[in-house]
N, C-alpha and C positions, 0 to 999 in steps of 0.2 A: 575632236576634243584634244586640247593641248594640256600636258602636265609637265611642269618644270621642277628640277632639283637644283637648289642653290649650290650644293656641293656634289660633284659627279660621283663621289664614293660614299655618300651618306646613306648607309644601309637602313638606318632607322626611318629616315624620311621616305625612302622608297617603300618600305613595308607599310608605313602609315597611309600613304597615298594609294598603294595597291589594295589594301584592305577596304578602303572607302569605295574605290571603284568597283571592287568585287561585290560589296554589299549593295551598291546601286544597280548591279546587273549590267554594267557597261562592258560590252564585248571588247576583246583585244583589238579588233580591226577598226574600232571607233576611237582609239586612243593614240595620240602621237606624243611620244616621250621626248623631252628635251632637257639635257643636263647642263646647258650653258645658261648662266645667269646674265640677263641683259639689264642695262641701266634703265630705271623707270618702270620695270615690270611690276605689275600688281602682285600682292602677296596671296591672292585668292588661289585656291586649289585649281579651279577650272577657269580657263580663259574664255574668250568670246565664243558664243555658240554652245556653251555647256548647259545642259538641261538636267543635271543630276539634282538629287535632293540636297538640302543644305548639309555641309560636312559634319556639323555637330550631330545631326540626326543619324547620319550614316555611321559614325564612329562606334556607336553602341552595337549596331547590328554586325559591324565588321568583326567584332571580337568573337563571334560565334562561328567563324570559319576555320576549322582545324586543318593543318597541313603537316606532312611528315617532318620529323626533326632534321632529316638529311637534306631536305629542300632548303631549310633556313641556312644550313652550312653552305650549301651550293650557292645560294644567293650572295653570301658573304664573300665568296671567291670570285664569282662571275662579275660582280659589280666593279671589281678592280680592273677588269679587262678594258682595253681601249676601243673595242668594237662599238660604234654608235648605236647599234641595234640591240645591245645586250639587255637594256631595260625592257624593251618590247618583248624580247625572248622570255625574260623572267616572268613578266606579267602574263604572257600567253601560257606558260607552263602552270602558273598559279591558277588561271582560269580553267585549264584543262584538268588539273588535279582535283578541282572542286566539282567539275561536271563529268569527269571521266575517272572514276575511282580505280579502274584497272590500269591506268597509266603508270602508277607507281610500281607496278610489277612488270613493266615492259622495258627491258634493257636495250632494245633495238629501236626505240622511238627516236625519230630524227631530231626533234627538239631537245630531248634529254641528252642525246649523244653530242649535239652541238654545245649545250651548256657544259657538259663534262669536259669536252675538249678545251673550252675556254678556261675552266677551272684548272685543268692540267697545265695550260700555258702560263697561267698566273703563278702557280706553284713553281714552275721551272724558272720563271723570271725572278721570283723571290730567292730561290737557291743561287742563281747566277749573281745577284746583287751581293749576297753574303760571300760568295767566292771571289768576286772580281773587284770589290771596292779596295782602292789603294790610298792610304792616307799620306799626306805630306805635312811635315811639322812647320808651323808658322808662328811668329811672335806678333801679337797685336799691339796696337798703340798703347794699351794699358800695361804693356810689358809682360802679359801673361801668355803662356805657351798653350797652343791648341793644335789639333790635327784636323786637316781639312781634306776632303776627297771630292772628286767630280765623278758622277756616274750618270749614264743615260739609260734608264730602264725602258723596257718595251711597253710596260703597262703601268697603271697608277698604284704602285706598291710601296711608296715611300712610307706612308703612315703605318701601313700594316707591318712593315719590316723594322720600324724604328725601335720597338721594344727589344728586339734581338740585339741590336747594336748597343743599346743602353746596358743590357746585362753583360754583354761580351766585353765592353770597354768602359766599365763603370768607374774606373779609377782615373780616367783622363777626360779632358774637355775636347769635344770633337764636333765637326759639322759635316754633313753630306749634302752637296749641292747637286741639283738636277734641273733640267729645263723647266719643269712644271711645279715642283714642290721641293722645299729644302727643310732639313731638320737639323736641330742643334741640341747638344747635350752639355750642360754646364756643370755636371757632376752631381746634380740633384734632381733636375726635371728636364723633360723634353720640350722644345719649342719649335713650332712650324711657321713657315712663311712662304710667300710666293716663290716661283722658280727663279733661277739665276741664269746669267749669261755665261757661256763657255769661257769668255775672257776673264771671269772671276776665278777660274781654276788657278791655284797657286803654282809657281814654278817649281821645278825639281829641287829637292834638298839633298844634304849629304847622305841621308838614310836611303834615298833612292839608288844611289850608286852602290851602296853596301848591299841592297837587295839584289841588284843586277849581278853583282859579283857572286853572291850566294846562289842565285838561280843558275848561273853559268856552271858553277861547280857541282851542283846536285843534278844537273841534266845528265841523264843516263842514255847514251846513244844506243846501247844494246837493246833498250826497251822502247825505242821510238816507234810510234804508230801514228802517222800523220792523219789518217782518216778519222781515227778515234779522237785525236786532239782537236780537229776541226769540229767534230760533233759535240764534244764537251766544252769547247771554248770557241764558239762561233766568231767569225771574223769581225762581226759588228762590234764586238767588245775590244778588239785589239788596239784601236786608236787611243783608248784610255788606260791601257796596261803598259807600264814601263818595260816589262820583260818581252813584249811583243816584238820589239826591234831585234831581239836576239834569236827569235825562233827560226827565221830563214837561214842565217849563217850557221846556227847549231845543227839544223837539219841537214844542210849540205855537207857538213863535216862529219856527220854521224858515222858513215861507213868507215871512213879512215880512222876515226877515233876508236871504233869497235875493234878494228883489226889491231891497232896498237895496244889495246888492252889485252887482247889474246896473246900477243907476242911478248908482252912485258913480263919480266921475272916476278915471282911472288914476293910480296912485301913482308917484312918481318913483323910479327904481331907486336903491338904497342903494349907497354906495361900499364896496367890499370892503376890510375892514381888513387890513393886512399880517399875515401869519402870524407866530406867535411861534416863535422859534428854539428847537429842542430841545437845542442844545448851546451852550456858551459860545463866543462869537466871539473870534478872536485879536485882539490889539491891532492897531490900524490901522497899516499901513505896515511891519509886522514880517514878514519873510520866514520861512517854516518852515525849521527847521534840519535836518530829516531827513524821511524819507517818512512816519514815524508822525505827526509834527506836521502834515504836509500833509494826510493823510487826515482827521485830527480837524478841521482848519480847513475842509476841503471839505464835511464833513458839516454844518457850521454855516452854509454859504453860502446866502444868500437873495437874491443879486443879480439873479436872474431867477425867474419864478414856478415853473418846473418843480422847483426845489429843494425846495419845500414839498410837492409831490405825489408825489415818488418815495419808494421805501422807504428808500434810502440813497444816498450818493455812492459811485460805483465808480471808484476810482483804479487806476492801473496796477499790474502785478506783473512781477517779473523781477529779474535780477541788476544790481547797481550796476556801472557801467563796461561795460555790454553794448555790443558793436559796433554793433548795430542796435536802433533803437526803432521798432516798428510802431505807427502811430497810426490808429485807426478813427474813426468818427463819434460814436457815443454808445452807452451800454449798452442792451441790449434787455430784454425781460421777464425772461428767466432770469438775465441778469447782474444786474439790479436786485434780484432776490430772493437771489441767491447772494453778491453783493458782490464778484464777480470779473469781469474783462473776458474776452470771447471764450469763453464757455462754452455759448452757445446754438447754433442751427443754423449761423449764419455762422461762429462760432468752430470748429465741428466741420469745416466745409469748409476753413478755414484750417489746422487740424491735419492734415487729409488731405493738403493740398498740401505742407506742410512735411515731413511724413513721406516723401512721394515724393521730395523733394529731399535727404533726409537731414539736414534742418535741425532740430535739437532745439529744442523750444519753450522749454526752460528756459535757453537761451543768449541769448534776445532779451528785450527789455522790451516788453510789450504795454500799450497805453494807449488812451484815447479823447480826442478833442478836447473833447467835452461830458461832464461827469461825472455827470449825472443823466438818468434815463430819461424821455423825453417821450412821451406816449401819449394816445390817446382811447379812451374806454370804448365797447364795442359789446356790450351785454348784460353778461356777466360777464368778457369778454375785454378785455385791454389791448392795443390795436393800436398798433404803432410809428408815431410821427409825426416827420417830419424837424425837427430843431431849427432855429429861425430864426436870422438873422444876429445879432440882438441877444443871443440866448441863447448862441450860439457865442462872441461877443466877451466876454460876461460870464465865460465859463469859460476864456478863453485864458490868463489869468495862471496858472491852476492847471497847465496843460500846460507852460508855460514854466518854472514852478518844478520840475516833474518832470524836464524836460530838464536844468536846472541841477544837480539833485541826482544824477541817474543818469549824466550825462556820456557819452551815446552818441557814437560816431563818425559815424553816419549816421542819417537819418530816412527812414522809408518811409511815405508818405501813402496810406492806403487810402480812396479816395473824395474827392469834392469838398469836403466839410466839413472834413476833416482837412487837405487841401492848402491850402485858403483860410486856415485858422488858422495853419498853419506858415509860409506864404509871405506872408500879409498882403494878398492880392489874389485876385480870382476866378480860378479855374483850370478850363479845359476839359479834363477828364480824358482823353477819347478823343484829343484832339489832342496832349496833352503827356505821355501815359503812356509809360513805358519809358525815361525819360531822367533823368539827374541834373541838378537845378537848383541853381545856386549863387547864391542870392539872400538868404540870411539874414545878419543882422548878426553872428551868432556864428561864421560860417564853415562851419557844418554843411551838407552837401548834402542835398537832399530828392529822393527818388525817388517819382514819382507813378504809381499804378496803381489798378485798380478795388477797391472794397470787396467782400468775398465775398458780401454780401447782394445785390449787383447781379447776380451770376451766378445766385443762387437765384430771382430774379424772371424770368429768361429762359425762353422756351418750351423744352421738352425737346429739340427738334430743334436748337436753337442752343447748348445749354449745354455740350456736350462740346467743341466747337470753341473756345468762349469760355474754358473752363477751361484748355485747353492753352495758349492765348495768355497767360492770366493766370499760369499756372505758369511760362512763359518769363520774364514780368516779374519774378516773385519770384526766379527763378534768377539773372537779371541783377543784381538788387539785392543778392543774397547774394554773388555771385561778385566784384563790384566791390570788396568790402571784406573778404572772408573771409581773404585772405592778406596784407593790409596792416596796418601798425602805426598808421595814422592817415590822416586825410583829405589832409594835405599830401603824404605819401609817395605816396598813390594818384594825386593830381593830377600830381605830378612824373613819375610813371612813364608817364603817358599820352602817346602820341606826337602832336605837333601836326599838323593837316592844313592844307595851303595852300589858300586859297579863291581860285578864279579867277573872273573875270567869265563869265557864261553866254553862249556863242556856239553857233550850230548846228554848226560844225565840231568844236569841242571836245566837245560833248555827243553827237555822232553814235554812239559805241559804246554809248550807254545809252538813246537814244531820240531824240525830236524836240523842237525848241524852237518854241514858238508865239509869233509876233510879228505885230504889225499892220503890213502893208506900207505903204510911203510913198506908192505910187501903184499904178495898175492896177485890177483888178477889173472888174465890169460894172455898168451902171446898172440899177436896179430901182425899182419904185414911182413910175413916171412921171418918172424922173430925180432923184427926191428923195433917193435913197440909193444907195450902191454896195455890192455884195456881193463878199466875198473868200472863196473856197473854200480853206480852209487845210489841211484834213485829210480824206482819204477812206479811210484805212487803219487805223482803230481796230479792234483785234482783241478782240472781246468775245463771240463766239458759240461758243467751244470748249466741248465737253462740255455742250451744251445751255444755254449761258449767254445772257444778255441784257444790254442796256445799262441802266445805272442812273445817274441824275444825282443827286448829293448835294451838300450844302452843309456845309463845315467852317468853324466859327467859331473861329478860333485866337487865343490870346493871344500877346503878344510874348515870345519866348524870351529868357532871360538868357545872356550869353556871358561867359566860356568855357563851353562845353557838352560834357559827356562823351558819346562815342559808344561804347556797349558792346554794342549789339544792332542787327542789320539784319533786313530782311524782304524777301520777294519774292512776286509773284503770277504763277505759271507759266502759268496758263490765259488770261490776258488782260492788256491794257495798262491803265495807270492815268494819268489826265490831271489836272493841277492848273492852274487858271487863277484869278488873283486878281480880285476884284471891286473895281475902283479901283486906284490906284497903291500897291501893297503889295509890298515886297520879301520874299523868303524865300531861305533857304539850302537847297540840295539836296545830300545826301551819297549817293553811288552807288558800286556795284561792278558789274563785268561779269557777265552771266548765266553760269551754270555752277556750279562749285564755290563753296561758301560762303566768303566772305572771312574771313581770320584776323587781320589786323592793319591798321594804318594804311597800310602799303604797298600794300594791295589796294584802297584807297578813293580816290575823287576827290570834291572839294567845289566847288560853284559857287554864286554869288549872282546873283539876277536884278536887273534895273534897276527893278523895280516895275511894269513893263507887260508882262513876259514870263510865259509859262506853259510847262509841259513835258508831254510824253507819254512815260511810261516804257514801254519795250518789254517784252513778256511775258518773265518770268524775270529781269529786272534787279533786282539787290539794291539796296535803298535804306533810308535811315533815315526815321523818322517826320517829318512836316512841321515844319520849323524856321522859324517866322515871325519875320522881323526887325521887321515892323510888324503890330500886331494888326489883325484884320479877317476878312472872309469870303472863302472860296475855293470856287469851283465844282470839284467832283470828278466825273469820269466814269470809271466802273469796271464790271467785270463782276459780275453777280449771278446766282446759280444754286444748285442743290442741292449740287453738288460743292464741297468745301472748297478754297479757293485762297489760303492764306496760310501761307508757310513762314517760320520764325524761326531765327536763328542768333546765338549770343553770340560776340563777338570774344575770342580768346585773349588779345590785348593790346589794351586799349581805346585809342581815339584821342580827341583833344580838338579841338573847333572853336572858334576864337576870332575872332569877327567884331567888328571895331572901328569899322565904319561908314565 
């Protein structure tokens, strides 16, 4: 029984004929497949001698023959193979899959192995065509330019590969000529025709000589491996590759060139040229009139190197006139791709915190101090890298422009980079967090706290406690301005605290004053020194605690300073001693119920040589250093959390005038 395909790679026709044969119960050894169309052949499915049922009757039954999905894919590959027995092999496999269900689980079956080898050969030929097609530029009689290539595939892969070239070279008109099948792309659609003669191959153009020069210069003699080259670029392709004429002479000279490279002196590194801006720069000295102009200008910024490497500038988002502007460090990987601030893991943590506070994200303006993503590549991943001081300074004017356009009442600095940019000085976040700083020339107060990414970097055992404290920071920042009409009204509403000199008697309800005695003590070290035993009652061992000695490096606070939050350590005392003559202000409240207003607070200033021990449970404000410097801190460490926070219902203000 003879079966013919009009097109040797028509998979749909093969499947239709094979289903009908299978439904008719025609065994593989009774079928002779022929993929060559002869003139005058009848269009009937079966030739002379066929005794099957009528095709129309068989088609319905054929639909009931299921096959594995992988077999359909295998047929799509094998039908492209040049082996004349490929159709017989595929029908034999179809017959066996229908009559031998276990075949699909037998990886060593001879027919299956042969079909898979054919599919592998087809895939390899498809890859070689993509790698070894070389286009030549020609001008047609119509004056239009197109690119033409000659290629001799081993299998019938032209139609299967045409879509790849259409995607890869969508912007140019091209044609690929082969002995059996040709394909052409006019910029809109693919067209196929019969094969061409090798004499239609266009002669070399100027681009070919340029390609040969390029190939010769990138040829690395030190990495030459002829056996691998012949395996990856078989000789059968060489006659259609312009660079093939260079392989033999380059290979023969490889040893000498390698030696000359070893003996050559090192070359001086070239200076990297400045990147070309992708957007028009705004006129020098012209401030953006709105946020749209600011974003366009920031995209064109190349004042520091990271602008050329990031995907885009990420400016802020939020309403104009927002009460709060929250300022982070720089966009991360996800922000760089999305073009929006705080959409990555740190932004998700900020969203979670704001949701717990009932603080709608769309009521604040979110921005970053640095507008481009700085990173280093590790494999395919872009790992965040902290922006340097120069890069932050280069971006500072963009942030100031945002502040001028948005006109927020208050600024919240998330992290050290944001705080430094907003305040113009280095900021020790842990020492200055949780307080409003009045240092900006425009009068806007700055609230300093941690960046959410700092919490993500903490060990799991510390993260919950740190999050609660950070949440209290955000609550204090929100509360201070949520009910006010502006910064001046907020400042005027804060009750002033009277600051008294620190004395042991006045401080006794809150703890102990540490002072160097004028005389007394006992001689030690052979009379060369005197020892003063100042304290023997530090309480640090409650709930399994232990003593910990820490160093606080504090910046000088600016006054007046808002006091909106207090804290206490119920399980242990806390000691502050300056290294050197450094004054500080201490704001305290008695142990017990949380303070509510300025009337519950007391404020003292040291003379620069005094320290204090806060009794367990004493409420106190964070360190308020009058003089910048280092402070020794002795406090309790342990597994139990020992830090309670409270926000004042009516904030107070400390105004130290020196």
